[in-house]
N, C-alpha and C positions, 0 to 999 in steps of 0.2 A: 792074518796077512801082515807082513812086516811093513814098517814105515816106508822103506825104499821101494817095495813092491807097489804100495798104494800110490806113490809118486809116479812111478812108471805108467800105471794104468791111467792116471790123470793126464799125463803128457800125451799118451796115445789118443785119449778122447779129445784132447784139445787140438790135436793135429789131424783129426779126421776131416776128410774133404767135406765141405759144406757150401751151401748157397749163401753168398754174402750180400748184404744190403749196401753195396758200394758200386760206383760206376768208375771204370778205368777210362782215363783220357790220355791219348797218345797222339803222335804227330802224323799218323796215317802211312808212315813208311813201313816196309817189311821188317827192317831192323827194330823199329818201334814196336811192332806187333810181337816180335820174338821176346822183347822185354816185358810185354804184358803176360806172355806165357810164363816167363821166369817168375814174375810176381805172383801169378796164380798158383804155381807149384810151391813157391816159397811160403806162401800164406795158407796153402791147402784150401783155397777158396775158389768158387765159381762166381765171378762178379755178376751183378744184376744186368749190366750192359757194358759194352766197350764202344767208346765214342772217339771220333776225330774232331778237331776244331770245327769242321764244316757241319757236323751233326750236333754239336753241343747246344743244349737248351736248358731251360729251368727244370729242376728236379728236386724232389724231397730227399733223395738219397745223397749221402756224401760223395764227392767226386775226388778220386785219387789220381793225381797227375803222375804218369809213368814216363820218366825221362828216357831217352834213347841212349843206350850204353853199348858201344860196339863190342866190347869184350863179352858182355852178357849175351848179346845176340849171337855171336859166334859160338859161344858155348852151347846155347840151346839148339842152334841149327846143326851143329856137329853131332849132337845126341840123336837127332832124327835118323840120320844114316847109320850111325853106329848101333843104336838100340832098336830101331823100328824098321830099318831097311830102306832101300832106294825107292821102293814103290810108295811108301808113306811120305818120304821126303818130297818126291815129285808131286804127289796129290796135294799136299799142304801148300807147297810153293805155288802151284798152278791155281788152286782155289782162292788164294789170297787176292788174285786178280778179279774175282767175282764182284759183281755190282750189288749183291745182297747187302742190306744194311746191317744184318746180324751175322755176317760171315765170321767175324773175329770170335764171337761167342760160340758159334757152332764149331769152329776149329779148336778152340780151347777145350770144349767138352769132349771132342773126339780125342784129343791128345792125352787127356787124363785117362780115358778108357784105354787107349793104345799103350801107354806106358804101364798100365796095370796088367793088361792081358798079353802084351807082346806083339811081335811083328805081324802075326796072322790076323790081327784086328782089322786091318784094312780090307780084308776079303769078306768080312761079315756085313755084306751090303744090305741085309735086312734089318740090322740093328738100328734103333732110332737115333743113335748118336753117330752112325756111320753113313746112313742113307743120304742125309743132306749134302755130304761132300760129293757124292756122285751126281746129285741133282745140279750142283754148281758146276761141276766139270762138264756135264752134258750141255748146260747153257753156254758155257765158254766155247766148247768144241763146235756147237751149232753156229754161234756168231762168227767164229774164225772162218769156218767153211763158207758162210754166206758172204762175208766181206772180202774174201779172196776173189770172189767173182763179181761183186757188186760195187767195188770201189771205182769211181770215175775220176780220171785225172784231167786237169786243164793245164795248158801251157802258160806260164807267166815268166816273161823275160828269160827264156831259155831253161826254166825249171818247171818240172811237172808238179802240180799241187792238187790235193784232194781233201775234201772235208767229210768226216763221218760222225755219226751220232750213235755209238754203241751203248748198250746197257752195261756191259762189262769193260774193264780196262784191258783191251786186247792188243794194243799196239806192240807190246813185247812179243806176243805170239804171232803177229802179222809180219814182224821184222824179217825172219828167215825167208818167208815166201817172196816178199816184194824185193828184198835185196838180192835174192837169187834170180828173180825174174828180170830185174832191171839193173844188172851190175855196172853198166856203163853210163847210166842216167843219173842226173841230179834230180832228186824228188823229195817231196814232203807230204806226209799224211797228217792232217790236223784232227785230233779228237776233240770236238767242241764240247762234249759232255764232261770230260775229265781234264780239260785244259792242258793237253799234252800234245807233243809233236814228235813224229818219227821223221828224222831228217837224214838223207843220204847226200853227201856232197864230196866230190873228188874221191870217190870210192871208200869213203868213211861214213859209217852210219852211227847215229846216236839218238837217244831218247831224251827229250827235254820237257820239263814241267814249266808252264807259263804262269805268270802272275796276273795276267789280264787276258781277256778274249782276243783272239787273232782275227783280223779282217784281211782276207785275201783281196788283192786288186781285181777289178773287173777283167774278164778275158779280152784279149786283143781282138781286132777285127778279123784277123786270120783264124784265130781260135773259134770265133763265133761262126765263121763259115764252115769249119770242120764239124762243129756241133750241129749245125743245120743239116749237113749231109748225113750225119749219124742218125738224127731224128727221122729224116726221110727214109733212110734204109730200114730203121726199126718199124716204121709205120707201113712201109711197102711189103716187108717180110711177112706180116700177119695175114692169115687167111680169114677174112672178115666173117665168112659163114660159120667158121668154127670158133669164134670168139667165146671164151669161157672165163669170165671175170673171177669166179671162185678159184678156178685152177691156177690162174695167173697169180693171185694173191697167196696161194699155197706155196708156190715156187719162189715168189718174190714178195714177201710181206710188205704191206703198205708203208710201214715206218721207214723203209729204205728209200722210198721214192723221191723224197725231197732232195737227196744228194745224188740222184741219177739223172744225167742229162736228158735221156729219152723219156723220163717219167715225170719230170718236174711240172709240166703243164697239166698233168692229170691229178696231181697231189692235192 
């Protein structure tokens, strides 16, 4: 074997995808995650973990800080649609909203597989690196469907306000539903878990991340009267002889009750 051939073999071995004893730390934004993807492909490595500042803790592994670079992020995202297709682009973007702590690592593993095998990878739902993405999507879809029906608004000085406690960051996915349902209303939905607000004011909607927890003012006397009427309606509607607690919790899981006017007293 020539000296040049030996060098090429060594380079190929050095660049083989491997599990690395390193933790990526990024700013929790989608662009920041895309920069983690860029780093993983550039180094041909799968990190041990991917953390945000909120998850950061002591570790024996070295921590690699991944700065957010808009140009790199754009380059990575453009490659999703161009090389993997719109279905993969959609699935990765949606699953990034998942509340799973290891979502970034699962997405990185999938992307390495997808770029190796091509656009059809996303349809291999039984593959161990593909199946978790559909589990995350299922969890997101389930929560979006439930919250579209279970969000309860209160009136505060002419604005409708609601508080939710979702496991996933679903405000971007709830936005089309509620903005379409209440196009003439000023309203806000506060996600107390992810410290974020969906605000619609004067026909303009925006998502905002908060630096501190938000405290909504107590409902007005008029609002309390309407809430009392709603509770009375809910209690009167039930056929007591057919009460089925298990069935009720199947259709409306108990973790939603604390934010529902008619269920708070039973939580």
